[in-house]
C-alpha positions as CSV (number, residue, x, y, z in Angstrom):
1,M,0.0,0.0,0.0
2,I,1.2,3.5,-0.8
3,R,1.2,6.1,2.0
4,L,0.6,9.6,0.9
5,E,1.0,12.8,2.8
6,W,-2.5,14.3,2.3
7,G,-1.8,17.0,4.9
8,D,-4.1,17.6,7.7
9,R,-6.6,19.6,5.7
10,P,-10.2,18.4,5.3
11,W,-11.6,17.5,1.9
12,G,-12.3,20.6,-0.1
13,Q,-10.7,24.0,-0.3
14,V,-8.6,25.5,2.4
15,H,-7.9,29.2,2.5
16,P,-4.2,29.8,1.8
17,T,-3.7,31.7,5.1
18,A,-5.3,28.9,7.2
19,G,-3.4,28.7,10.4
20,G,-1.4,25.6,11.3
21,L,-1.0,24.3,7.7
22,S,2.3,24.0,5.9
23,A,2.7,25.7,2.5
24,A,2.7,22.2,0.9
25,S,-0.6,21.4,2.6
26,R,-2.1,24.6,1.3
27,R,-1.1,23.9,-2.3
28,G,-2.8,20.6,-2.3
29,L,-1.8,17.1,-3.3
30,F,0.0,17.9,-6.5
31,V,3.2,19.7,-5.6
32,P,5.8,19.6,-8.4
33,Q,9.2,18.5,-7.0
34,V,12.3,20.4,-7.9
35,N,14.1,17.2,-8.5
36,S,11.7,15.9,-11.2
37,A,11.5,15.8,-15.0
38,C,8.3,16.9,-16.7
39,V,6.5,15.0,-19.4
40,L,3.5,16.9,-20.8
41,L,1.0,15.0,-23.0
42,R,-2.2,16.0,-24.7
43,I,-4.6,13.4,-26.1
44,T,-8.0,13.7,-27.8
45,K,-10.5,11.0,-28.2
46,R,-14.0,10.9,-29.7
47,F,-17.1,9.0,-28.5
48,R,-20.2,8.4,-30.6
49,A,-22.4,9.3,-27.7
50,S,-23.9,12.3,-26.0
51,L,-21.8,14.4,-23.6
52,P,-23.9,13.5,-20.5
53,D,-23.6,9.8,-21.3
54,V,-19.9,10.0,-21.8
55,Y,-19.4,12.1,-18.6
56,A,-21.4,9.5,-16.6
57,W,-19.5,6.6,-18.1
58,C,-16.1,8.1,-17.7
59,T,-16.6,9.3,-14.1
60,E,-18.1,6.1,-12.8
61,F,-14.7,4.7,-11.5
62,L,-15.3,1.0,-10.7
63,D,-13.0,-1.6,-9.3
64,S,-13.7,-3.6,-12.5
65,D,-12.4,-0.9,-14.8
66,P,-9.1,-2.8,-15.5
67,E,-11.1,-5.4,-17.3
68,L,-11.8,-2.8,-20.0
69,S,-8.2,-2.4,-21.0
70,R,-5.1,-4.2,-19.9
71,V,-2.7,-1.8,-21.7
72,R,-1.6,0.0,-18.4
73,L,-4.0,-0.7,-15.6
74,R,-3.9,-4.0,-13.6
75,T,-6.0,-3.2,-10.5
76,R,-8.2,-0.3,-9.3
77,H,-9.7,0.1,-5.9
78,V,-12.1,2.9,-5.2
79,L,-11.2,3.9,-1.6
80,R,-13.7,6.7,-1.0
81,R,-16.4,8.8,-2.6
82,E,-17.4,12.1,-1.0
83,G,-19.5,14.4,-3.2
84,T,-17.4,15.4,-6.1
85,L,-14.2,13.8,-4.7
86,I,-13.1,10.2,-5.4
87,E,-10.0,8.6,-4.0
88,V,-8.6,5.7,-6.0
89,E,-5.7,3.3,-5.7
90,E,-4.3,1.7,-8.9
91,T,-1.5,-0.6,-9.9
92,G,-0.2,-1.3,-13.4
93,T,2.7,-1.1,-15.8
94,M,4.1,1.9,-17.6
95,G,7.4,0.4,-18.7
96,F,7.9,-0.4,-15.0
97,P,5.4,-1.5,-12.4
98,F,3.7,1.3,-10.5
99,A,1.3,1.8,-7.6
100,A,-0.5,5.1,-7.5
101,R,-3.1,6.9,-5.4
102,F,-5.4,9.4,-7.2
103,L,-7.6,12.1,-5.9
104,V,-10.2,12.8,-8.6
105,R,-12.2,16.0,-8.5
106,L,-15.4,15.9,-10.6
107,R,-16.2,19.1,-12.4
108,P,-19.8,18.5,-13.7
109,P,-21.1,18.6,-16.3
110,D,-18.1,18.3,-18.6
111,G,-14.9,17.7,-16.8
112,W,-12.8,16.2,-14.1
113,E,-9.2,16.3,-12.9
114,A,-7.0,13.9,-11.1
115,D,-3.9,14.3,-9.0
116,A,-1.7,11.3,-8.2
117,R,1.4,10.2,-6.5
118,S,3.2,6.9,-7.3
119,N,6.5,5.2,-7.0
120,M,7.4,6.8,-10.4
121,G,6.5,10.4,-9.5
122,H,3.4,12.7,-9.6
123,T,0.8,13.6,-12.2
124,H,-1.9,16.2,-12.7
125,N,-4.4,15.1,-15.3
126,T,-7.3,17.2,-16.7
127,Y,-10.2,15.8,-18.7
128,R,-12.7,18.1,-20.7
129,L,-15.6,17.0,-22.8
130,F,-17.0,19.0,-25.7
131,S,-20.1,18.3,-27.8
132,D,-19.3,18.0,-31.5
133,T,-21.1,16.9,-34.7
134,E,-20.1,13.3,-34.3
135,G,-20.9,13.0,-30.6
136,T,-18.4,14.0,-27.8
137,R,-14.8,14.9,-27.9
138,L,-12.6,14.3,-24.8
139,E,-9.5,16.4,-24.5
140,M,-7.0,15.1,-21.9
141,T,-3.8,16.7,-20.5
142,F,-1.3,14.7,-18.5
143,D,1.4,16.7,-16.6
144,V,3.7,13.9,-15.5
145,R,6.6,14.6,-13.1
146,L,9.0,11.7,-13.0
147,T,11.1,11.6,-9.8
148,G,14.0,9.6,-8.5
149,P,15.7,7.3,-11.0
150,Y,12.6,7.5,-13.3
151,R,13.4,11.1,-14.2
152,L,16.3,9.8,-16.3
153,F,13.8,8.2,-18.6
154,A,12.0,11.5,-19.4
155,P,13.6,12.0,-22.8
156,F,12.2,8.6,-23.9
157,A,9.1,8.5,-21.8
158,R,6.9,11.0,-23.8
159,G,6.4,8.8,-26.9
160,F,6.0,5.6,-24.8
161,V,3.5,7.1,-22.3
162,L,1.6,8.8,-25.1
163,R,1.2,5.5,-27.0
164,R,0.2,3.6,-23.9
165,I,-2.4,6.1,-22.7
166,S,-3.8,6.6,-26.2
167,Q,-4.2,2.8,-26.6
168,E,-5.9,2.5,-23.2
169,W,-8.4,5.3,-24.1
170,D,-9.1,3.6,-27.5
171,D,-10.1,0.5,-25.5
172,Y,-12.3,2.7,-23.2
173,V,-14.0,4.3,-26.2
174,R,-14.7,0.9,-27.7
175,A,-16.0,-0.4,-24.4
176,M,-18.3,2.6,-23.9
177,E,-19.7,2.4,-27.4
178,S,-20.3,-1.3,-27.1
179,G,-22.3,-0.9,-23.9
180,R,-19.8,-2.3,-21.4
């Protein structure tokens, strides 16, 4: 199990001048490390379904989600749901085995974002849905900060990670459109 320093703040927003909280706690879960290498990715996928249906499907977060695509994800455990916040633990492979804990913030009706920490580093992911003529377009941004020895792989990681995440989302699009 991964232990994260969530800080002693309650779920939700904390005013930056809140007494007794460290600067890192006030900034939230995603705090870029000085000793990290950035990999920034943007991916777009299209669903032949309405925006509300795509939003509902994509933000369901089930323990069985790894069955939809084995490209990256091996296990997912939803640890907590509180309003628009979902805490998830995942394991998988991205060139190397990883274990990550995500804090997902739903932004109804057309978006969500996820902050995560893993043995490989940190990530801040944003997901935005847009209606278009063929259904719904999903635009994703992944701001990955590789830390420790993994930062040495940053020059090679962009293409590899981009292909893996794109393949995984191709599987998700097929699964959603087939009714799974």
